[in-house]
PQR file of N, CA, C, O and H, with PARSE charges and radii, in Angstrom:
ATOM      1  N   MET A   1     -22.479  15.106 -57.383 -0.4000 1.5000
ATOM      2  CA  MET A   1     -20.975  14.371 -57.139 -0.0000 2.0000
ATOM      3  C   MET A   1     -21.349  13.448 -56.609  0.5500 1.7000
ATOM      4  O   MET A   1     -20.662  12.547 -57.089 -0.5500 1.4000
ATOM      5  N   PHE A   2     -22.422  12.758 -55.462 -0.4000 1.5000
ATOM      6  CA  PHE A   2     -22.499  11.912 -54.957 -0.0000 2.0000
ATOM      7  C   PHE A   2     -22.321  10.730 -56.197  0.5500 1.7000
ATOM      8  O   PHE A   2     -21.619   9.723 -56.280 -0.5500 1.4000
ATOM      9  H   PHE A   2     -22.981  13.490 -55.072  0.4000 1.0000
ATOM     10  N   ARG A   3     -23.558  11.529 -57.334 -0.4000 1.5000
ATOM     11  CA  ARG A   3     -24.049  10.287 -58.434 -0.0000 2.0000
ATOM     12  C   ARG A   3     -22.659  10.020 -59.357  0.5500 1.7000
ATOM     13  O   ARG A   3     -22.392   9.021 -60.025 -0.5500 1.4000
ATOM     14  H   ARG A   3     -24.129  12.347 -57.267  0.4000 1.0000
ATOM     15  N   ALA A   4     -21.687  11.521 -59.126 -0.4000 1.5000
ATOM     16  CA  ALA A   4     -20.332  10.953 -60.084 -0.0000 2.0000
ATOM     17  C   ALA A   4     -19.635  10.231 -59.668  0.5500 1.7000
ATOM     18  O   ALA A   4     -18.735   9.682 -60.304 -0.5500 1.4000
ATOM     19  H   ALA A   4     -21.904  12.333 -58.583  0.4000 1.0000
ATOM     20  N   GLN A   5     -20.015   9.991 -57.964 -0.4000 1.5000
ATOM     21  CA  GLN A   5     -19.226   8.937 -57.497 -0.0000 2.0000
ATOM     22  C   GLN A   5     -19.532   7.922 -57.638  0.5500 1.7000
ATOM     23  O   GLN A   5     -18.638   7.196 -58.072 -0.5500 1.4000
ATOM     24  H   GLN A   5     -20.746  10.437 -57.448  0.4000 1.0000
ATOM     25  N   VAL A   6     -20.803   7.302 -57.399 -0.4000 1.5000
ATOM     26  CA  VAL A   6     -21.741   6.497 -57.817 -0.0000 2.0000
ATOM     27  C   VAL A   6     -21.426   5.764 -59.295  0.5500 1.7000
ATOM     28  O   VAL A   6     -21.265   4.544 -59.315 -0.5500 1.4000
ATOM     29  H   VAL A   6     -21.529   7.892 -57.046  0.4000 1.0000
ATOM     30  N   ARG A   7     -21.380   6.213 -60.001 -0.4000 1.5000
ATOM     31  CA  ARG A   7     -20.711   6.231 -61.222 -0.0000 2.0000
ATOM     32  C   ARG A   7     -19.268   5.585 -61.286  0.5500 1.7000
ATOM     33  O   ARG A   7     -19.080   4.609 -62.012 -0.5500 1.4000
ATOM     34  H   ARG A   7     -21.511   7.204 -59.985  0.4000 1.0000
ATOM     35  N   ARG A   8     -18.410   6.042 -60.646 -0.4000 1.5000
ATOM     36  CA  ARG A   8     -17.181   5.705 -60.920 -0.0000 2.0000
ATOM     37  C   ARG A   8     -16.875   3.995 -60.407  0.5500 1.7000
ATOM     38  O   ARG A   8     -16.103   3.119 -60.796 -0.5500 1.4000
ATOM     39  H   ARG A   8     -18.562   6.835 -60.056  0.4000 1.0000
ATOM     40  N   VAL A   9     -17.751   4.072 -59.515 -0.4000 1.5000
ATOM     41  CA  VAL A   9     -17.577   3.092 -58.346 -0.0000 2.0000
ATOM     42  C   VAL A   9     -18.140   1.948 -59.321  0.5500 1.7000
ATOM     43  O   VAL A   9     -17.527   0.881 -59.363 -0.5500 1.4000
ATOM     44  H   VAL A   9     -18.378   4.784 -59.199  0.4000 1.0000
ATOM     45  N   LEU A  10     -18.951   2.080 -59.875 -0.4000 1.5000
ATOM     46  CA  LEU A  10     -19.823   0.858 -61.022 -0.0000 2.0000
ATOM     47  C   LEU A  10     -19.262   0.834 -62.498  0.5500 1.7000
ATOM     48  O   LEU A  10     -19.524  -0.002 -63.362 -0.5500 1.4000
ATOM     49  H   LEU A  10     -19.449   2.946 -59.841  0.4000 1.0000
ATOM     50  N   ARG A  11     -18.490   1.861 -62.592 -0.4000 1.5000
ATOM     51  CA  ARG A  11     -17.399   1.361 -63.871 -0.0000 2.0000
ATOM     52  C   ARG A  11     -16.257   0.208 -63.057  0.5500 1.7000
ATOM     53  O   ARG A  11     -15.952  -0.873 -63.561 -0.5500 1.4000
ATOM     54  H   ARG A  11     -18.277   2.541 -61.890  0.4000 1.0000
ATOM     55  N   GLN A  12     -15.894   0.554 -62.131 -0.4000 1.5000
ATOM     56  CA  GLN A  12     -14.411  -0.190 -61.820 -0.0000 2.0000
ATOM     57  C   GLN A  12     -14.968  -1.776 -62.104  0.5500 1.7000
ATOM     58  O   GLN A  12     -14.262  -2.556 -62.743 -0.5500 1.4000
ATOM     59  H   GLN A  12     -16.142   1.432 -61.722  0.4000 1.0000
ATOM     60  N   VAL A  13     -16.132  -2.130 -61.639 -0.4000 1.5000
ATOM     61  CA  VAL A  13     -16.569  -4.030 -60.789 -0.0000 2.0000
ATOM     62  C   VAL A  13     -16.451  -4.065 -62.940  0.5500 1.7000
ATOM     63  O   VAL A  13     -16.984  -3.586 -63.941 -0.5500 1.4000
ATOM     64  H   VAL A  13     -16.706  -1.497 -61.120  0.4000 1.0000
ATOM     65  N   PRO A  14     -15.204  -5.131 -62.438 -0.5600 1.5000
ATOM     66  CA  PRO A  14     -15.109  -5.707 -64.325  0.2800 2.0000
ATOM     67  C   PRO A  14     -16.059  -6.245 -65.286  0.5500 1.7000
ATOM     68  O   PRO A  14     -17.186  -5.989 -64.864 -0.5500 1.4000
ATOM     69  N   GLY A  15     -16.107  -6.846 -66.337 -0.4000 1.5000
ATOM     70  CA  GLY A  15     -16.874  -7.413 -67.015 -0.0000 2.0000
ATOM     71  C   GLY A  15     -17.701  -6.525 -67.889  0.5500 1.7000
ATOM     72  O   GLY A  15     -18.093  -7.002 -68.954 -0.5500 1.4000
ATOM     73  H   GLY A  15     -15.191  -7.054 -66.680  0.4000 1.0000
ATOM     74  N   LYS A  16     -18.027  -5.253 -67.568 -0.4000 1.5000
ATOM     75  CA  LYS A  16     -18.962  -4.947 -68.170 -0.0000 2.0000
ATOM     76  C   LYS A  16     -19.363  -5.628 -70.120  0.5500 1.7000
ATOM     77  O   LYS A  16     -20.508  -5.991 -70.390 -0.5500 1.4000
ATOM     78  H   LYS A  16     -17.709  -4.866 -66.703  0.4000 1.0000
ATOM     79  N   GLN A  17     -18.409  -5.665 -71.028 -0.4000 1.5000
ATOM     80  CA  GLN A  17     -18.626  -6.203 -72.246 -0.0000 2.0000
ATOM     81  C   GLN A  17     -18.788  -7.471 -72.339  0.5500 1.7000
ATOM     82  O   GLN A  17     -19.031  -8.007 -73.421 -0.5500 1.4000
ATOM     83  H   GLN A  17     -17.479  -5.370 -70.809  0.4000 1.0000
ATOM     84  N   ARG A  18     -18.680  -8.096 -71.272 -0.4000 1.5000
ATOM     85  CA  ARG A  18     -19.068  -9.198 -70.821 -0.0000 2.0000
ATOM     86  C   ARG A  18     -20.375  -9.945 -70.882  0.5500 1.7000
ATOM     87  O   ARG A  18     -21.109 -10.467 -71.721 -0.5500 1.4000
ATOM     88  H   ARG A  18     -18.482  -7.661 -70.394  0.4000 1.0000
ATOM     89  N   PHE A  19     -20.299  -9.713 -69.403 -0.4000 1.5000
ATOM     90  CA  PHE A  19     -21.609  -9.540 -69.011 -0.0000 2.0000
ATOM     91  C   PHE A  19     -22.839  -8.402 -68.743  0.5500 1.7000
ATOM     92  O   PHE A  19     -24.005  -8.593 -68.398 -0.5500 1.4000
ATOM     93  H   PHE A  19     -19.703  -9.289 -68.721  0.4000 1.0000
ATOM     94  N   GLY A  20     -22.286  -7.439 -68.971 -0.4000 1.5000
ATOM     95  CA  GLY A  20     -22.975  -6.315 -69.147 -0.0000 2.0000
ATOM     96  C   GLY A  20     -23.605  -5.857 -67.633  0.5500 1.7000
ATOM     97  O   GLY A  20     -22.780  -5.614 -66.752 -0.5500 1.4000
ATOM     98  H   GLY A  20     -21.339  -7.284 -69.252  0.4000 1.0000
ATOM     99  N   ILE A  21     -24.982  -5.740 -67.332 -0.4000 1.5000
ATOM    100  CA  ILE A  21     -25.796  -5.567 -65.962 -0.0000 2.0000
ATOM    101  C   ILE A  21     -25.688  -6.675 -64.946  0.5500 1.7000
ATOM    102  O   ILE A  21     -25.909  -6.692 -63.735 -0.5500 1.4000
ATOM    103  H   ILE A  21     -25.653  -5.937 -68.047  0.4000 1.0000
ATOM    104  N   TYR A  22     -25.319  -7.511 -65.719 -0.4000 1.5000
ATOM    105  CA  TYR A  22     -25.258  -8.630 -64.508 -0.0000 2.0000
ATOM    106  C   TYR A  22     -24.125  -8.918 -63.851  0.5500 1.7000
ATOM    107  O   TYR A  22     -23.974  -9.493 -62.773 -0.5500 1.4000
ATOM    108  H   TYR A  22     -25.139  -7.498 -66.703  0.4000 1.0000
ATOM    109  N   ARG A  23     -23.388  -8.492 -64.556 -0.4000 1.5000
ATOM    110  CA  ARG A  23     -22.309  -8.782 -63.587 -0.0000 2.0000
ATOM    111  C   ARG A  23     -22.006  -8.037 -61.790  0.5500 1.7000
ATOM    112  O   ARG A  23     -20.894  -7.980 -61.265 -0.5500 1.4000
ATOM    113  H   ARG A  23     -23.511  -8.025 -65.432  0.4000 1.0000
ATOM    114  N   PHE A  24     -23.153  -7.611 -61.229 -0.4000 1.5000
ATOM    115  CA  PHE A  24     -23.512  -7.349 -60.204 -0.0000 2.0000
ATOM    116  C   PHE A  24     -23.752  -8.185 -59.528  0.5500 1.7000
ATOM    117  O   PHE A  24     -23.579  -8.027 -58.319 -0.5500 1.4000
ATOM    118  H   PHE A  24     -24.056  -7.658 -61.656  0.4000 1.0000
ATOM    119  N   LEU A  25     -24.480  -9.990 -60.278 -0.4000 1.5000
ATOM    120  CA  LEU A  25     -24.957 -10.251 -59.271 -0.0000 2.0000
ATOM    121  C   LEU A  25     -24.008 -11.027 -58.788  0.5500 1.7000
ATOM    122  O   LEU A  25     -24.466 -11.873 -58.021 -0.5500 1.4000
ATOM    123  H   LEU A  25     -24.621 -10.118 -61.260  0.4000 1.0000
ATOM    124  N   PRO A  26     -22.870 -11.074 -58.934 -0.5600 1.5000
ATOM    125  CA  PRO A  26     -22.734 -11.578 -57.343  0.2800 2.0000
ATOM    126  C   PRO A  26     -22.641 -11.342 -56.399  0.5500 1.7000
ATOM    127  O   PRO A  26     -22.478 -12.089 -55.434 -0.5500 1.4000
ATOM    128  N   PHE A  27     -22.752  -9.826 -56.465 -0.4000 1.5000
ATOM    129  CA  PHE A  27     -22.781  -8.862 -55.049 -0.0000 2.0000
ATOM    130  C   PHE A  27     -24.429  -9.066 -54.440  0.5500 1.7000
ATOM    131  O   PHE A  27     -24.832  -8.586 -53.380 -0.5500 1.4000
ATOM    132  H   PHE A  27     -22.884  -9.220 -57.249  0.4000 1.0000
ATOM    133  N   PHE A  28     -24.906  -9.556 -55.004 -0.4000 1.5000
ATOM    134  CA  PHE A  28     -26.913  -9.505 -54.815 -0.0000 2.0000
ATOM    135  C   PHE A  28     -26.951 -11.075 -54.262  0.5500 1.7000
ATOM    136  O   PHE A  28     -27.438 -11.313 -53.156 -0.5500 1.4000
ATOM    137  H   PHE A  28     -24.578  -9.946 -55.864  0.4000 1.0000
ATOM    138  N   PHE A  29     -26.529 -11.889 -54.909 -0.4000 1.5000
ATOM    139  CA  PHE A  29     -26.210 -13.271 -53.935 -0.0000 2.0000
ATOM    140  C   PHE A  29     -25.034 -13.001 -52.851  0.5500 1.7000
ATOM    141  O   PHE A  29     -25.697 -13.105 -51.818 -0.5500 1.4000
ATOM    142  H   PHE A  29     -26.134 -11.696 -55.807  0.4000 1.0000
ATOM    143  N   VAL A  30     -24.119 -12.808 -52.559 -0.4000 1.5000
ATOM    144  CA  VAL A  30     -23.584 -12.491 -51.238 -0.0000 2.0000
ATOM    145  C   VAL A  30     -24.123 -11.752 -50.582  0.5500 1.7000
ATOM    146  O   VAL A  30     -23.940 -12.055 -49.403 -0.5500 1.4000
ATOM    147  H   VAL A  30     -23.581 -12.724 -53.398  0.4000 1.0000
ATOM    148  N   LEU A  31     -25.185 -10.238 -50.781 -0.4000 1.5000
ATOM    149  CA  LEU A  31     -26.011  -9.902 -50.156 -0.0000 2.0000
ATOM    150  C   LEU A  31     -27.195 -10.590 -49.702  0.5500 1.7000
ATOM    151  O   LEU A  31     -27.923 -10.116 -48.830 -0.5500 1.4000
ATOM    152  H   LEU A  31     -25.333  -9.992 -51.738  0.4000 1.0000
ATOM    153  N   GLY A  32     -27.439 -11.856 -50.354 -0.4000 1.5000
ATOM    154  CA  GLY A  32     -28.744 -12.255 -49.688 -0.0000 2.0000
ATOM    155  C   GLY A  32     -28.871 -13.507 -48.896  0.5500 1.7000
ATOM    156  O   GLY A  32     -29.767 -13.840 -48.122 -0.5500 1.4000
ATOM    157  H   GLY A  32     -26.847 -12.241 -51.063  0.4000 1.0000
ATOM    158  N   GLY A  33     -27.736 -14.160 -49.268 -0.4000 1.5000
ATOM    159  CA  GLY A  33     -27.403 -14.791 -48.204 -0.0000 2.0000
ATOM    160  C   GLY A  33     -26.706 -13.868 -47.211  0.5500 1.7000
ATOM    161  O   GLY A  33     -26.805 -14.691 -46.302 -0.5500 1.4000
ATOM    162  H   GLY A  33     -27.008 -13.888 -49.897  0.4000 1.0000
ATOM    163  N   THR A  34     -26.045 -12.783 -46.588 -0.4000 1.5000
ATOM    164  CA  THR A  34     -25.811 -12.112 -45.718 -0.0000 2.0000
ATOM    165  C   THR A  34     -27.120 -12.386 -44.992  0.5500 1.7000
ATOM    166  O   THR A  34     -27.315 -13.131 -44.031 -0.5500 1.4000
ATOM    167  H   THR A  34     -25.964 -12.113 -47.326  0.4000 1.0000
ATOM    168  N   MET A  35     -28.134 -11.472 -45.791 -0.4000 1.5000
ATOM    169  CA  MET A  35     -29.107 -10.816 -44.982 -0.0000 2.0000
ATOM    170  C   MET A  35     -29.808 -12.475 -44.188  0.5500 1.7000
ATOM    171  O   MET A  35     -30.156 -12.348 -43.014 -0.5500 1.4000
ATOM    172  H   MET A  35     -27.975 -10.867 -46.571  0.4000 1.0000
ATOM    173  N   GLU A  36     -29.974 -13.825 -44.788 -0.4000 1.5000
ATOM    174  CA  GLU A  36     -30.376 -14.653 -44.357 -0.0000 2.0000
ATOM    175  C   GLU A  36     -30.149 -15.405 -43.372  0.5500 1.7000
ATOM    176  O   GLU A  36     -30.904 -16.088 -42.680 -0.5500 1.4000
ATOM    177  H   GLU A  36     -29.692 -13.929 -45.742  0.4000 1.0000
ATOM    178  N   TRP A  37     -28.750 -15.190 -43.346 -0.4000 1.5000
ATOM    179  CA  TRP A  37     -27.743 -15.726 -42.221 -0.0000 2.0000
ATOM    180  C   TRP A  37     -28.473 -14.648 -40.902  0.5500 1.7000
ATOM    181  O   TRP A  37     -29.025 -15.095 -39.896 -0.5500 1.4000
ATOM    182  H   TRP A  37     -28.137 -14.635 -43.908  0.4000 1.0000
ATOM    183  N   ILE A  38     -28.306 -13.227 -41.215 -0.4000 1.5000
ATOM    184  CA  ILE A  38     -28.566 -12.736 -40.522 -0.0000 2.0000
ATOM    185  C   ILE A  38     -29.876 -13.030 -39.589  0.5500 1.7000
ATOM    186  O   ILE A  38     -30.109 -12.932 -38.385 -0.5500 1.4000
ATOM    187  H   ILE A  38     -27.858 -12.864 -42.032  0.4000 1.0000
ATOM    188  N   MET A  39     -30.850 -13.568 -41.105 -0.4000 1.5000
ATOM    189  CA  MET A  39     -32.176 -13.119 -40.027 -0.0000 2.0000
ATOM    190  C   MET A  39     -32.241 -14.726 -39.096  0.5500 1.7000
ATOM    191  O   MET A  39     -32.973 -14.977 -38.138 -0.5500 1.4000
ATOM    192  H   MET A  39     -30.661 -13.648 -42.083  0.4000 1.0000
ATOM    193  N   ILE A  40     -31.416 -15.464 -39.630 -0.4000 1.5000
ATOM    194  CA  ILE A  40     -31.773 -17.132 -38.715 -0.0000 2.0000
ATOM    195  C   ILE A  40     -30.839 -17.194 -37.509  0.5500 1.7000
ATOM    196  O   ILE A  40     -31.207 -17.820 -36.515 -0.5500 1.4000
ATOM    197  H   ILE A  40     -30.822 -15.260 -40.408  0.4000 1.0000
ATOM    198  N   LYS A  41     -29.181 -16.342 -37.544 -0.4000 1.5000
ATOM    199  CA  LYS A  41     -28.895 -16.137 -36.316 -0.0000 2.0000
ATOM    200  C   LYS A  41     -28.565 -15.059 -35.441  0.5500 1.7000
ATOM    201  O   LYS A  41     -28.077 -15.296 -34.336 -0.5500 1.4000
ATOM    202  H   LYS A  41     -28.882 -15.833 -38.351  0.4000 1.0000
ATOM    203  N   VAL A  42     -28.746 -14.102 -35.763 -0.4000 1.5000
ATOM    204  CA  VAL A  42     -28.813 -12.705 -34.565 -0.0000 2.0000
ATOM    205  C   VAL A  42     -30.215 -12.710 -34.249  0.5500 1.7000
ATOM    206  O   VAL A  42     -31.192 -12.522 -34.974 -0.5500 1.4000
ATOM    207  H   VAL A  42     -29.142 -13.909 -36.660  0.4000 1.0000
ATOM    208  N   ARG A  43     -30.106 -12.995 -32.859 -0.4000 1.5000
ATOM    209  CA  ARG A  43     -31.548 -12.526 -31.353 -0.0000 2.0000
ATOM    210  C   ARG A  43     -31.094 -10.383 -31.207  0.5500 1.7000
ATOM    211  O   ARG A  43     -30.203  -9.590 -30.901 -0.5500 1.4000
ATOM    212  H   ARG A  43     -29.313 -13.147 -32.270  0.4000 1.0000
ATOM    213  N   VAL A  44     -32.712 -10.496 -31.767 -0.4000 1.5000
ATOM    214  CA  VAL A  44     -32.832  -9.280 -31.360 -0.0000 2.0000
ATOM    215  C   VAL A  44     -34.044  -9.867 -29.807  0.5500 1.7000
ATOM    216  O   VAL A  44     -35.109 -10.460 -29.979 -0.5500 1.4000
ATOM    217  H   VAL A  44     -33.435 -11.140 -32.015  0.4000 1.0000
ATOM    218  N   GLY A  45     -33.529  -9.524 -28.592 -0.4000 1.5000
ATOM    219  CA  GLY A  45     -34.184  -9.375 -27.533 -0.0000 2.0000
ATOM    220  C   GLY A  45     -34.049 -11.171 -27.001  0.5500 1.7000
ATOM    221  O   GLY A  45     -33.256 -11.803 -26.303 -0.5500 1.4000
ATOM    222  H   GLY A  45     -32.663  -9.042 -28.452  0.4000 1.0000
ATOM    223  N   GLN A  46     -35.057 -11.431 -27.625 -0.4000 1.5000
ATOM    224  CA  GLN A  46     -34.744 -13.519 -27.367 -0.0000 2.0000
ATOM    225  C   GLN A  46     -35.339 -13.747 -28.795  0.5500 1.7000
ATOM    226  O   GLN A  46     -36.206 -14.620 -28.836 -0.5500 1.4000
ATOM    227  H   GLN A  46     -35.701 -10.918 -28.191  0.4000 1.0000
ATOM    228  N   GLU A  47     -35.211 -13.485 -29.293 -0.4000 1.5000
ATOM    229  CA  GLU A  47     -36.160 -14.005 -31.094 -0.0000 2.0000
ATOM    230  C   GLU A  47     -35.394 -13.877 -32.302  0.5500 1.7000
ATOM    231  O   GLU A  47     -34.853 -12.782 -32.454 -0.5500 1.4000
ATOM    232  H   GLU A  47     -34.507 -12.776 -29.260  0.4000 1.0000
ATOM    233  N   THR A  48     -35.270 -14.496 -32.943 -0.4000 1.5000
ATOM    234  CA  THR A  48     -35.012 -14.039 -34.295 -0.0000 2.0000
ATOM    235  C   THR A  48     -35.831 -13.834 -35.172  0.5500 1.7000
ATOM    236  O   THR A  48     -37.007 -13.957 -34.829 -0.5500 1.4000
ATOM    237  H   THR A  48     -35.709 -15.386 -32.820  0.4000 1.0000
ATOM    238  N   PHE A  49     -35.710 -13.673 -35.780 -0.4000 1.5000
ATOM    239  CA  PHE A  49     -37.182 -13.613 -37.330 -0.0000 2.0000
ATOM    240  C   PHE A  49     -37.558 -14.673 -37.823  0.5500 1.7000
ATOM    241  O   PHE A  49     -38.500 -14.573 -38.609 -0.5500 1.4000
ATOM    242  H   PHE A  49     -34.755 -13.573 -36.059  0.4000 1.0000
ATOM    243  N   TYR A  50     -36.962 -16.131 -37.553 -0.4000 1.5000
ATOM    244  CA  TYR A  50     -37.757 -17.204 -37.642 -0.0000 2.0000
ATOM    245  C   TYR A  50     -38.618 -17.670 -36.932  0.5500 1.7000
ATOM    246  O   TYR A  50     -39.769 -18.070 -37.109 -0.5500 1.4000
ATOM    247  H   TYR A  50     -36.197 -16.211 -36.914  0.4000 1.0000
ATOM    248  N   ASP A  51     -37.637 -17.539 -35.716 -0.4000 1.5000
ATOM    249  CA  ASP A  51     -38.510 -17.433 -34.465 -0.0000 2.0000
ATOM    250  C   ASP A  51     -39.770 -17.138 -34.283  0.5500 1.7000
ATOM    251  O   ASP A  51     -40.552 -17.878 -33.684 -0.5500 1.4000
ATOM    252  H   ASP A  51     -36.702 -17.215 -35.572  0.4000 1.0000
ATOM    253  N   VAL A  52     -40.151 -15.723 -34.926 -0.4000 1.5000
ATOM    254  CA  VAL A  52     -41.380 -14.848 -35.172 -0.0000 2.0000
ATOM    255  C   VAL A  52     -42.449 -15.228 -36.291  0.5500 1.7000
ATOM    256  O   VAL A  52     -43.674 -15.136 -36.208 -0.5500 1.4000
ATOM    257  H   VAL A  52     -39.517 -15.122 -35.412  0.4000 1.0000
ATOM    258  N   TYR A  53     -41.663 -15.685 -37.379 -0.4000 1.5000
ATOM    259  CA  TYR A  53     -41.948 -16.082 -38.453 -0.0000 2.0000
ATOM    260  C   TYR A  53     -42.909 -17.407 -38.090  0.5500 1.7000
ATOM    261  O   TYR A  53     -44.102 -17.386 -38.393 -0.5500 1.4000
ATOM    262  H   TYR A  53     -40.668 -15.759 -37.447  0.4000 1.0000
ATOM    263  N   ARG A  54     -42.361 -18.455 -37.481 -0.4000 1.5000
ATOM    264  CA  ARG A  54     -43.024 -19.384 -37.263 -0.0000 2.0000
ATOM    265  C   ARG A  54     -43.975 -20.162 -36.640  0.5500 1.7000
ATOM    266  O   ARG A  54     -44.635 -21.176 -36.862 -0.5500 1.4000
ATOM    267  H   ARG A  54     -41.392 -18.472 -37.235  0.4000 1.0000
ATOM    268  N   ARG A  55     -43.685 -18.674 -35.099 -0.4000 1.5000
ATOM    269  CA  ARG A  55     -44.939 -18.348 -34.164 -0.0000 2.0000
ATOM    270  C   ARG A  55     -46.323 -17.947 -35.164  0.5500 1.7000
ATOM    271  O   ARG A  55     -47.372 -18.590 -35.150 -0.5500 1.4000
ATOM    272  H   ARG A  55     -43.148 -17.850 -34.918  0.4000 1.0000
ATOM    273  N   LYS A  56     -46.111 -16.994 -35.840 -0.4000 1.5000
ATOM    274  CA  LYS A  56     -47.408 -16.360 -36.555 -0.0000 2.0000
ATOM    275  C   LYS A  56     -48.175 -17.387 -37.532  0.5500 1.7000
ATOM    276  O   LYS A  56     -49.359 -17.379 -37.868 -0.5500 1.4000
ATOM    277  H   LYS A  56     -45.259 -16.471 -35.851  0.4000 1.0000
ATOM    278  N   ALA A  57     -47.047 -18.352 -37.917 -0.4000 1.5000
ATOM    279  CA  ALA A  57     -47.502 -19.021 -38.740 -0.0000 2.0000
ATOM    280  C   ALA A  57     -48.124 -20.390 -37.650  0.5500 1.7000
ATOM    281  O   ALA A  57     -49.179 -20.849 -38.088 -0.5500 1.4000
ATOM    282  H   ALA A  57     -46.085 -18.358 -37.644  0.4000 1.0000
ATOM    283  N   SER A  58     -47.819 -20.809 -36.845 -0.4000 1.5000
ATOM    284  CA  SER A  58     -48.923 -21.445 -35.918 -0.0000 2.0000
ATOM    285  C   SER A  58     -49.942 -20.910 -35.674  0.5500 1.7000
ATOM    286  O   SER A  58     -51.061 -21.231 -36.075 -0.5500 1.4000
ATOM    287  H   SER A  58     -46.962 -20.437 -36.489  0.4000 1.0000
ATOM    288  N   GLU A  59     -49.542 -19.724 -34.740 -0.4000 1.5000
ATOM    289  CA  GLU A  59     -51.119 -19.079 -34.588 -0.0000 2.0000
ATOM    290  C   GLU A  59     -52.224 -18.775 -35.815  0.5500 1.7000
ATOM    291  O   GLU A  59     -53.410 -19.104 -35.794 -0.5500 1.4000
ATOM    292  H   GLU A  59     -48.633 -19.463 -34.414  0.4000 1.0000
ATOM    293  N   ARG A  60     -51.624 -18.164 -36.738 -0.4000 1.5000
ATOM    294  CA  ARG A  60     -52.855 -18.542 -37.994 -0.0000 2.0000
ATOM    295  C   ARG A  60     -53.086 -20.027 -38.889  0.5500 1.7000
ATOM    296  O   ARG A  60     -53.941 -20.288 -39.735 -0.5500 1.4000
ATOM    297  H   ARG A  60     -50.661 -17.897 -36.755  0.4000 1.0000
ATOM    298  N   GLN A  61     -52.250 -20.658 -38.480 -0.4000 1.5000
ATOM    299  CA  GLN A  61     -52.998 -22.062 -38.665 -0.0000 2.0000
ATOM    300  C   GLN A  61     -53.384 -23.353 -37.383  0.5500 1.7000
ATOM    301  O   GLN A  61     -53.329 -24.557 -37.635 -0.5500 1.4000
ATOM    302  H   GLN A  61     -51.555 -20.446 -37.793  0.4000 1.0000
ATOM    303  N   TYR A  62     -53.763 -22.783 -36.032 -0.4000 1.5000
ATOM    304  CA  TYR A  62     -54.810 -22.539 -35.256 -0.0000 2.0000
ATOM    305  C   TYR A  62     -55.561 -21.752 -35.641  0.5500 1.7000
ATOM    306  O   TYR A  62     -56.606 -21.930 -36.267 -0.5500 1.4000
ATOM    307  H   TYR A  62     -53.808 -21.805 -35.828  0.4000 1.0000
ATOM    308  N   GLN A  63     -55.168 -20.983 -35.356 -0.4000 1.5000
ATOM    309  CA  GLN A  63     -56.806 -19.812 -36.057 -0.0000 2.0000
ATOM    310  C   GLN A  63     -57.881 -20.242 -37.033  0.5500 1.7000
ATOM    311  O   GLN A  63     -59.094 -20.055 -36.938 -0.5500 1.4000
ATOM    312  H   GLN A  63     -54.319 -20.839 -34.848  0.4000 1.0000
ATOM    313  N   LYS A  64     -57.350 -20.719 -37.781 -0.4000 1.5000
ATOM    314  CA  LYS A  64     -58.016 -21.736 -38.951 -0.0000 2.0000
ATOM    315  C   LYS A  64     -58.740 -22.716 -38.704  0.5500 1.7000
ATOM    316  O   LYS A  64     -59.761 -22.938 -39.354 -0.5500 1.4000
ATOM    317  H   LYS A  64     -56.365 -20.871 -37.858  0.4000 1.0000
ATOM    318  N   ARG A  65     -58.327 -23.477 -37.708 -0.4000 1.5000
ATOM    319  CA  ARG A  65     -58.299 -25.066 -37.403 -0.0000 2.0000
ATOM    320  C   ARG A  65     -59.774 -25.023 -36.829  0.5500 1.7000
ATOM    321  O   ARG A  65     -60.695 -25.762 -37.177 -0.5500 1.4000
ATOM    322  H   ARG A  65     -57.498 -23.296 -37.179  0.4000 1.0000
ATOM    323  N   LEU A  66     -59.838 -23.581 -35.476 -0.4000 1.5000
ATOM    324  CA  LEU A  66     -60.959 -22.806 -34.864 -0.0000 2.0000
ATOM    325  C   LEU A  66     -61.876 -22.280 -35.691  0.5500 1.7000
ATOM    326  O   LEU A  66     -62.918 -22.146 -35.049 -0.5500 1.4000
ATOM    327  H   LEU A  66     -59.090 -22.980 -35.194  0.4000 1.0000
ATOM    328  N   GLU A  67     -62.014 -21.883 -36.902 -0.4000 1.5000
ATOM    329  CA  GLU A  67     -62.807 -20.917 -38.023 -0.0000 2.0000
ATOM    330  C   GLU A  67     -63.105 -22.595 -38.209  0.5500 1.7000
ATOM    331  O   GLU A  67     -64.073 -22.638 -37.450 -0.5500 1.4000
ATOM    332  H   GLU A  67     -61.168 -21.993 -37.423  0.4000 1.0000
ATOM    333  N   ASP A  68     -62.971 -23.829 -38.627 -0.4000 1.5000
ATOM    334  CA  ASP A  68     -63.450 -25.099 -39.521 -0.0000 2.0000
ATOM    335  C   ASP A  68     -64.138 -25.510 -38.393  0.5500 1.7000
ATOM    336  O   ASP A  68     -65.225 -26.027 -38.651 -0.5500 1.4000
ATOM    337  H   ASP A  68     -62.185 -23.794 -39.244  0.4000 1.0000
ATOM    338  N   LEU A  69     -63.875 -25.447 -37.350 -0.4000 1.5000
ATOM    339  CA  LEU A  69     -64.626 -26.391 -36.484 -0.0000 2.0000
ATOM    340  C   LEU A  69     -65.605 -26.182 -35.612  0.5500 1.7000
ATOM    341  O   LEU A  69     -65.992 -26.873 -34.670 -0.5500 1.4000
ATOM    342  H   LEU A  69     -62.992 -25.026 -37.141  0.4000 1.0000
ATOM    343  N   LEU A  70     -66.195 -24.502 -36.283 -0.4000 1.5000
ATOM    344  CA  LEU A  70     -67.206 -23.202 -35.325 -0.0000 2.0000
ATOM    345  C   LEU A  70     -67.548 -23.836 -36.582  0.5500 1.7000
ATOM    346  O   LEU A  70     -68.322 -24.686 -36.142 -0.5500 1.4000
ATOM    347  H   LEU A  70     -65.881 -23.941 -37.048  0.4000 1.0000
ATOM    348  N   LYS A  71     -67.526 -24.010 -37.715 -0.4000 1.5000
ATOM    349  CA  LYS A  71     -68.609 -23.500 -39.020 -0.0000 2.0000
ATOM    350  C   LYS A  71     -69.344 -25.325 -38.664  0.5500 1.7000
ATOM    351  O   LYS A  71     -70.299 -25.744 -39.317 -0.5500 1.4000
ATOM    352  H   LYS A  71     -66.897 -23.319 -38.073  0.4000 1.0000
TER
END
């Protein structure tokens, strides 16, 4: 039942003959852009995804410098 509903919705997307499976690309571009915006703008507690990413990258760089100094 659910499968039939999904198939029906997918068939309603225009451009099947001309673009084939690639007709879904705009949806994925929008989805990717939305995810990127959420990771940059939406705060969970005090931090965004990129705050955590930058902090972890900085910590890894600091650890590597320490290891290089101790060699």
